[in-house]
C-alpha positions as CSV (number, residue, x, y, z in Angstrom):
1,M,120.7,10.6,172.8
2,F,118.1,13.3,173.1
3,F,115.7,15.2,170.7
4,L,114.8,18.2,171.2
5,F,110.5,19.6,170.0
6,N,109.5,22.3,171.2
7,Q,109.8,22.3,174.8
8,F,109.7,18.4,174.9
9,I,113.0,15.9,175.4
10,F,112.3,12.3,174.6
11,L,113.6,9.7,176.8
12,S,111.9,6.8,175.5
13,R,108.4,5.9,174.9
14,D,106.2,6.1,177.6
15,I,109.2,8.9,179.7
16,H,109.3,12.4,178.6
17,L,111.1,15.5,180.5
18,Y,109.7,18.7,179.9
19,L,112.1,21.7,179.7
20,L,110.9,24.9,181.4
21,H,112.4,28.1,182.7
22,N,115.7,26.0,182.0
23,R,114.6,22.8,184.7
24,L,113.3,20.0,183.8
25,I,110.0,19.0,184.6
26,M,109.2,15.2,184.2
27,C,105.6,13.5,184.1
28,S,105.5,10.5,182.8
29,T,101.4,10.2,181.7
30,I,101.0,13.3,179.6
31,N,102.1,13.0,176.0
32,P,103.8,15.4,173.8
33,D,100.8,16.0,172.0
34,R,99.1,17.2,174.9
35,T,96.8,14.4,175.5
36,I,96.7,12.0,178.8
37,N,98.0,8.5,178.2
38,F,95.6,6.1,180.1
39,K,97.1,2.7,178.9
40,G,97.7,0.3,181.6
41,R,97.0,3.0,184.4
42,T,94.8,1.2,187.1
43,K,92.9,2.4,190.1
44,E,91.1,0.9,193.5
45,C,88.1,-0.6,192.5
46,L,85.7,1.2,194.5
47,I,82.4,-1.4,193.3
48,C,83.8,-4.5,195.0
49,L,84.8,-5.3,198.5
50,G,88.2,-7.6,198.1
51,G,87.5,-8.6,194.7
52,N,84.1,-10.1,195.6
53,E,80.8,-8.6,194.5
54,V,78.7,-8.0,197.5
55,C,75.0,-7.5,198.6
56,Y,74.7,-5.3,201.5
57,T,71.0,-6.2,201.7
58,E,68.6,-9.4,201.1
59,K,64.9,-9.9,200.9
60,C,62.5,-9.7,204.0
61,R,61.9,-12.9,205.5
62,G,58.9,-11.4,207.2
63,C,57.0,-10.2,203.9
64,K,59.3,-11.9,201.7
65,G,59.5,-8.6,199.8
66,D,56.1,-7.7,199.4
67,Q,56.9,-5.1,202.1
68,K,53.0,-5.9,203.3
69,V,52.2,-8.8,205.7
70,L,48.7,-10.4,206.2
71,R,47.1,-10.0,209.4
72,K,43.6,-10.1,210.5
73,G,41.6,-7.6,208.5
74,G,43.6,-7.4,205.6
75,K,47.3,-6.7,204.6
76,Y,49.5,-4.1,206.5
77,K,53.1,-2.6,206.4
78,C,56.0,-5.0,207.7
79,L,57.3,-4.2,210.9
80,T,60.5,-6.4,210.1
81,C,61.6,-4.4,207.4
82,E,59.4,-1.2,207.8
83,G,57.6,-1.6,204.6
84,K,60.8,-1.4,202.7
85,G,60.7,-5.1,201.2
86,Y,64.1,-5.5,202.5
87,I,66.5,-5.5,205.3
88,H,70.5,-4.6,205.3
89,L,73.0,-6.9,206.6
90,E,75.3,-6.5,209.2
91,T,78.0,-8.4,207.0
92,P,77.8,-8.0,203.4
93,K,77.4,-11.3,201.7
94,V,79.9,-12.3,198.9
95,I,77.6,-13.3,195.4
96,G,80.3,-13.8,193.7
97,I,83.4,-12.5,191.9
98,C,83.5,-8.8,190.9
99,K,82.5,-8.1,187.2
100,K,84.2,-4.8,187.0
101,C,88.0,-5.8,188.0
102,N,87.5,-9.5,187.9
103,G,88.8,-9.9,191.4
104,T,92.0,-7.9,191.0
105,Q,90.6,-5.0,193.1
106,E,91.9,-2.9,190.4
107,A,89.7,-0.7,187.6
108,P,91.3,0.8,184.5
109,L,91.7,4.5,184.8
110,T,89.4,6.7,182.5
111,A,88.5,10.3,182.1
112,Y,86.0,10.4,184.6
113,D,88.9,10.2,187.4
114,N,90.7,12.8,189.3
115,V,94.1,14.5,187.6
116,S,97.1,13.2,189.2
117,E,99.2,15.3,191.3
118,E,102.4,14.6,189.2
119,E,99.9,15.8,186.2
120,K,98.5,18.9,188.3
121,V,102.0,20.0,189.0
122,W,102.9,20.0,184.8
123,I,99.7,21.7,184.1
124,F,100.1,24.2,186.4
125,E,103.5,24.8,185.3
126,N,103.2,24.5,182.0
127,L,99.9,26.0,180.9
128,F,98.9,28.8,183.3
129,N,99.4,31.7,182.1
130,F,99.6,35.1,184.1
131,D,100.9,37.6,181.7
132,K,97.6,37.9,180.1
133,P,94.0,38.4,181.3
134,Y,91.0,36.1,180.0
135,E,88.5,38.6,178.5
136,K,86.3,36.4,176.5
137,P,82.4,36.2,177.2
138,H,81.8,34.8,180.5
139,S,78.9,34.3,183.6
140,E,79.7,35.2,187.2
141,F,77.0,32.8,188.2
142,N,78.3,30.0,186.6
143,E,81.9,30.1,187.0
144,G,82.1,31.3,190.6
145,Y,78.6,29.6,192.0
146,L,78.7,26.3,189.7
147,G,82.1,26.2,188.4
148,I,81.1,25.7,184.9
149,G,83.7,26.4,182.3
150,I,86.9,26.6,184.5
151,V,89.6,24.7,185.8
152,C,89.8,26.1,189.4
153,G,88.7,29.6,191.1
154,V,87.7,31.5,193.9
155,T,84.6,33.5,195.2
156,D,86.4,35.7,197.8
157,Y,84.6,39.3,197.2
158,G,88.3,40.9,196.2
159,A,90.4,39.8,199.1
160,Y,92.9,38.2,196.9
161,L,93.3,42.1,195.3
162,S,95.8,42.8,198.1
163,M,98.0,40.2,197.1
164,T,101.2,40.7,195.3
165,L,101.7,38.9,192.2
166,E,103.7,36.3,193.6
167,E,101.7,35.6,196.5
168,F,98.6,35.1,193.5
169,K,100.4,33.0,192.0
170,K,100.7,30.8,195.2
171,E,97.0,31.1,196.0
172,V,95.9,29.8,192.4
173,R,98.5,26.8,192.8
174,N,97.3,26.1,196.3
175,N,93.6,25.7,194.8
176,F,94.4,24.3,192.0
177,L,96.6,21.4,193.6
178,K,94.2,21.0,196.0
179,G,91.1,20.8,194.3
180,F,89.0,18.0,192.6
181,N,89.6,18.0,189.0
182,Q,88.5,15.0,186.7
183,Y,90.2,14.6,183.3
184,V,86.9,15.8,181.2
185,S,87.1,19.3,183.6
186,I,90.0,19.8,181.6
187,I,91.1,18.2,178.4
188,N,89.1,18.9,174.9
189,K,85.9,17.1,174.5
190,E,86.7,17.2,170.7
191,D,90.3,16.0,171.0
192,G,91.2,14.6,174.2
193,K,94.0,17.2,174.3
194,L,94.7,19.5,177.3
195,P,94.4,23.3,176.6
196,L,96.8,25.4,175.0
197,E,97.2,27.6,177.8
198,I,95.1,28.2,181.1
199,L,94.0,32.6,181.8
200,I,92.7,34.2,184.6
201,R,90.1,36.3,184.9
202,K,89.8,38.7,187.9
203,G,86.8,40.4,188.7
204,K,85.3,42.0,191.9
205,S,83.9,39.1,193.4
206,G,87.2,36.5,192.9
207,W,89.2,35.0,190.5
208,N,88.6,32.2,187.6
209,A,90.9,30.3,185.7
210,Y,89.4,29.4,182.1
211,P,91.1,26.8,179.5
212,I,92.2,27.7,176.0
213,Y,91.4,25.1,173.6
214,E,92.5,24.5,170.3
215,K,90.2,25.6,167.7
216,S,88.5,23.1,165.5
217,K,89.4,22.5,162.0
218,N,85.9,21.4,161.3
């Protein structure tokens, strides 16, 4: 039995189907309250090597880590390690089981990881609004050159202005799906929710997409 709530159809606790424009869009990791479900999700552990904690350097045997060696007339830079105190190993040395993943080679997914492709498709189809422009205060430099406060954008000095609306939508979609977005760059830092909508601001130098969040109740 299906339960319709706004545009969500619940099939189970873990799977939701989203009704949009008379078609169903599945996204199993976005909750009905627009929070991201991180529970039980993992990523490849980037710290270890095959589940092991490894060391890529070792103390220089020539200077024993002192960076200098005693020669006639005093202490001079160690030529073995070039004064670094350590040398790089050709083969990493295993020093134990990885403390982060406990040897499983998988680590918990966090808000500092990249948004999945499935989630990006859902976000674009559900939250990007091309019917009204972004009109709040902005900074051309912060958004256009530093990417602060936006989820995606392009500085093309107005080249996009010659596009039709459908071409522009495709341009925005491709830019968003191909970009690298951490969850923290999209979700609200106060409540962890995705924005209510994402609006586009068009300018002479390019376009930027801004997330619009719920106002804080505090």
